[in-house]
C-alpha positions in Angstrom: -14.2 -11.7 4.3 -14.2 -12.6 7.9 -15.3 -10.3 10.7 -12.0 -9.4 12.2 -12.0 -6.2 14.3 -8.5 -6.0 15.7 -5.2 -7.6 15.3 -2.3 -7.5 17.8 -4.5 -5.3 20.0 -4.3 -2.4 17.6 -6.4 -0.9 14.8 -6.9 -2.9 11.7 -3.9 -2.8 9.4 -6.0 -3.0 6.2 -9.0 -0.7 5.6 -11.6 -3.2 4.3 -13.8 -0.4 2.8 -10.8 0.9 0.8 -10.0 -2.7 -0.3 -13.6 -3.3 -1.3 -13.6 -0.1 -3.4 -10.3 -1.0 -5.0 -11.6 -4.4 -6.0 -15.0 -3.2 -7.1 -16.6 -5.2 -4.3 -15.7 -8.4 -6.1 -15.0 -11.1 -3.4 -12.8 -13.2 -5.7 -10.7 -10.3 -6.8 -10.5 -9.2 -3.2 -9.2 -12.6 -2.2 -6.7 -12.5 -5.1 -5.4 -9.1 -4.1 -5.0 -10.2 -0.5 -3.2 -13.3 -1.6 -0.8 -11.4 -3.8 -0.1 -9.0 -0.9 0.7 -11.9 1.4 2.9 -13.6 -1.1 4.9 -10.5 -1.9 5.2 -9.2 1.7 8.2 -11.4 2.6 9.9 -10.5 -0.7 9.4 -6.8 0.0 10.7 -7.2 3.5 13.9 -9.0 2.2 14.3 -6.3 -0.5 14.3 -3.6 2.1 16.6 -5.4 4.5 19.1 -6.2 1.7 19.0 -2.8 0.0 22.7 -2.0 -0.6 22.1 1.4 -2.3 19.9 4.3 -1.6 18.2 3.7 -5.0 17.5 0.1 -4.2 16.1 1.2 -0.8 13.9 3.8 -2.4 12.7 1.5 -5.1 11.7 -1.2 -2.5 10.0 1.4 -0.3 8.1 2.9 -3.3 6.9 -0.6 -4.3 5.6 -1.2 -0.8 4.0 2.2 -0.7 2.0 1.6 -3.9 0.9 -1.9 -3.1 -0.1 -0.9 0.4 -2.1 2.1 -0.7 -4.0 -0.2 -3.2 -4.8 -2.8 -0.6 -5.8 -0.3 2.0 -2.8 -0.7 4.3 -2.6 3.0 4.9 -0.2 2.8 7.9 2.3 0.7 5.9 2.0 3.1 3.0 2.8 6.1 5.3 5.8 4.3 6.7 7.0 3.4 3.2 6.6 7.0 2.1 8.7 8.1 5.1 11.3 5.4 4.3 11.4 6.4 0.7 12.4 10.0 1.7 15.6 8.9 3.6 18.8 10.4 2.2 21.3 8.0 3.6 21.5 4.3 4.5 23.2 2.8 7.6 22.1 5.6 9.9 19.9 5.3 13.0 17.1 6.9 11.0 17.5 4.2 8.4 17.5 1.4 10.9 14.4 2.8 12.7 12.6 3.2 9.4 13.5 -0.4 8.4 12.2 -1.7 11.8 9.0 0.2 11.6 8.3 -0.7 8.0 9.2 -4.3 8.5 6.9 -4.5 11.5 4.0 -2.7 9.8 4.3 -4.9 6.7 4.5 -8.1 8.6 1.4 -7.0 10.6 -0.6 -6.2 7.5 0.4 -9.5 5.9 -0.7 -11.4 9.0 -4.0 -9.6 8.9 -4.4 -10.3 5.2 -3.6 -14.0 5.8 -6.2 -14.0 8.6 -8.8 -12.5 6.3 -8.0 -15.2 3.7 -8.3 -17.9 6.3 -11.7 -16.6 7.4 -12.9 -16.0 3.8 -15.9 -18.0 2.7 -14.4 -18.1 -0.9 -12.0 -20.9 -1.2 -9.9 -21.7 -4.4 
């Protein structure tokens, strides 16, 4: 993977050591996991934004939490965990949780895409 130290002026959104451990240090598998995370991020963001019931919201947040933990996007996993614990939609807390999680997920996906672009392993 490329040597990326910061993104958006903040700490790295994906812990590369965690990701390497998760993928058994296999560069092809690491690339595949990052690609899946990138591909799914927009779907998850839409699921969260369109969640019409508390259960749909919690299911989407839980999905993001698990995937983010696996890839090493710890900040996103924490935000998803907080979002999953909400008890009501349409409140200021819900709107703030959605904004924070959407931003964190987008940031992690951008970083994953940057890693993929910088990766020496292609196709």
